[in-house]
C-alpha positions as CSV (number, residue, x, y, z in Angstrom):
1,X,95.8,122.4,151.0
2,X,98.3,121.7,148.3
3,X,97.0,118.2,147.8
4,X,93.5,119.6,147.3
5,X,94.8,121.9,144.6
6,X,96.6,119.0,142.8
7,X,93.4,116.9,143.0
8,X,91.2,119.6,141.5
9,X,93.7,120.2,138.7
10,X,94.0,116.6,137.7
11,X,92.2,115.8,134.5
12,X,89.9,112.8,134.5
13,X,90.2,110.3,131.7
14,X,87.9,107.5,130.6
15,X,88.6,104.1,129.1
16,X,86.6,101.9,126.6
17,X,87.7,98.7,125.1
18,X,86.6,97.4,121.7
19,X,87.2,94.2,119.8
20,X,88.6,94.5,116.3
21,X,90.2,92.2,113.7
22,X,93.6,93.3,115.2
23,X,92.6,92.4,118.7
24,X,91.4,94.3,121.7
25,X,91.9,98.1,121.5
26,X,92.0,100.4,124.5
27,X,90.6,103.8,123.8
28,X,91.4,106.6,126.3
29,X,89.8,110.0,126.4
30,X,89.0,113.1,128.4
31,X,85.4,114.2,128.4
32,X,85.8,115.6,124.9
33,X,89.0,114.4,123.2
34,X,90.6,111.1,122.3
35,X,94.0,110.8,123.9
36,X,95.2,107.3,122.9
37,X,94.5,104.0,121.2
38,X,96.5,101.0,122.5
39,X,96.7,97.5,121.1
40,X,96.0,94.7,123.6
41,X,94.8,97.0,126.3
42,X,94.0,95.3,129.6
43,X,91.4,96.4,132.1
44,X,87.8,97.4,132.4
45,X,85.9,100.2,130.6
46,X,85.0,103.2,132.7
47,X,81.6,103.2,134.3
48,X,80.8,106.4,132.5
49,X,81.6,106.4,128.8
50,X,81.6,109.9,127.3
51,X,80.3,110.5,123.7
52,X,83.8,110.9,122.3
53,X,84.6,107.2,123.2
54,X,81.3,106.0,121.8
55,X,82.0,107.9,118.6
56,X,85.7,106.7,118.5
57,X,84.6,103.1,118.7
58,X,81.9,103.6,116.1
59,X,84.4,105.1,113.6
60,X,87.0,102.5,114.2
61,X,84.6,99.7,113.7
62,X,83.4,101.4,110.4
63,X,87.0,101.6,109.4
64,X,87.6,97.9,110.0
65,X,84.3,97.1,108.1
66,X,85.7,99.1,105.1
67,X,83.0,101.7,105.2
68,X,85.1,104.6,106.6
69,X,88.3,106.0,105.2
70,X,88.5,109.3,107.1
71,X,88.2,109.8,110.8
72,X,86.4,112.8,112.2
73,X,87.3,112.9,115.9
74,X,88.7,115.5,118.3
75,X,92.2,114.3,119.1
76,X,94.7,115.4,121.7
77,X,97.8,113.3,121.3
78,X,100.5,114.3,123.8
79,X,104.0,114.8,122.4
80,X,106.8,117.2,121.7
81,X,106.5,120.0,119.1
82,X,108.4,117.9,116.6
83,X,106.3,114.8,117.2
84,X,103.2,117.0,116.7
85,X,104.6,118.2,113.3
86,X,105.3,114.6,112.2
87,X,101.8,113.5,113.3
88,X,100.2,116.4,111.4
89,X,101.9,115.2,108.2
90,X,101.1,111.5,108.9
91,X,97.4,112.2,109.4
92,X,97.4,113.9,105.9
93,X,98.4,110.7,104.1
94,X,95.2,109.5,102.3
95,X,93.6,106.2,103.0
96,X,95.2,103.5,100.8
97,X,98.4,105.4,100.2
98,X,101.8,105.4,101.8
99,X,104.7,107.8,102.3
100,X,108.3,107.3,103.4
101,X,110.1,108.5,106.4
102,X,112.1,110.7,104.1
103,X,108.9,112.2,102.6
104,X,107.8,113.2,106.1
105,X,111.3,114.4,107.0
106,X,111.2,116.8,104.0
107,X,107.7,118.0,104.9
108,X,108.7,118.8,108.5
109,X,111.8,120.7,107.4
110,X,114.3,118.2,108.6
111,X,115.3,116.3,105.4
112,X,118.3,114.8,107.1
113,X,116.4,113.6,110.1
114,X,114.6,110.5,108.9
115,X,115.6,108.7,112.1
116,X,113.9,111.4,114.2
117,X,110.8,111.1,112.1
118,X,110.8,107.3,112.7
119,X,111.1,107.8,116.4
120,X,108.3,110.4,116.5
121,X,106.2,108.1,114.4
122,X,106.8,105.3,116.8
123,X,105.6,107.5,119.7
124,X,102.2,108.1,118.1
125,X,99.7,107.6,120.8
126,X,96.7,107.3,118.5
127,X,97.6,104.6,115.9
128,X,95.2,103.8,113.1
129,X,93.4,107.2,113.5
130,X,96.8,109.0,113.1
131,X,97.8,106.4,110.5
132,X,101.5,105.8,111.3
133,X,101.1,102.4,109.6
134,X,101.2,104.3,106.3
135,X,104.8,105.2,106.7
136,X,107.2,102.8,105.0
137,X,110.9,102.8,104.1
138,X,112.1,104.7,101.1
139,X,112.8,101.4,99.4
140,X,109.1,100.5,99.7
141,X,109.7,97.9,102.5
142,X,107.8,97.7,105.7
143,X,109.8,98.9,108.7
144,X,109.0,99.1,112.4
145,X,105.5,99.5,113.8
146,X,104.8,99.8,117.5
147,X,101.8,97.5,117.1
148,X,104.0,94.9,115.3
149,X,104.7,94.4,111.6
150,X,101.9,91.9,111.1
151,X,99.4,94.5,112.2
152,X,101.0,97.1,109.9
153,X,100.9,94.6,107.0
154,X,97.2,93.9,107.8
155,X,96.3,97.6,108.0
156,X,98.0,98.4,104.7
157,X,96.4,95.4,103.0
158,X,93.0,96.4,104.4
159,X,93.3,99.9,103.1
160,X,94.7,99.0,99.7
161,X,91.9,96.4,99.1
162,X,89.2,98.9,100.2
163,X,90.5,102.0,98.5
164,X,90.0,100.6,94.9
165,X,93.4,102.2,94.0
166,X,96.1,100.2,92.4
167,X,99.0,99.6,94.7
168,X,101.3,97.0,96.2
169,X,99.8,94.6,98.6
170,X,101.9,94.0,101.6
């Protein structure tokens, strides 16, 4: 009886893979919300692809083509309360712009906690859409990125060249 209860409470998720200039991305969702985006995902797409995954792929491909700057998707990233606060600040950074870990620390009320902001940023389960690549060091240098610094550099360069804003090219 207990195993039946656990089975019925388990939430289904779906996978879809898409090819981008940064390699193969794995998109994971529930029926209605995007849960994660992973670089170099391995495996097969689900037999059933819910509309959220189709729309996520469409918007990501538009982003990579330079025709989309803002994502409009229902997201459900899993994380602590502090991680959620950091990601809310990160998602507010406009396309083609950057912020420092210190900037985000101030906005989350933990000005002395840039390291915690960096750790939270590194745990972002929905990169690109929650644009953690837009976070740089206070000195303007690129620092860690879960997808690798080359991908971070590529994303920042892509955004700066498609934003028509003056800025440093990384």
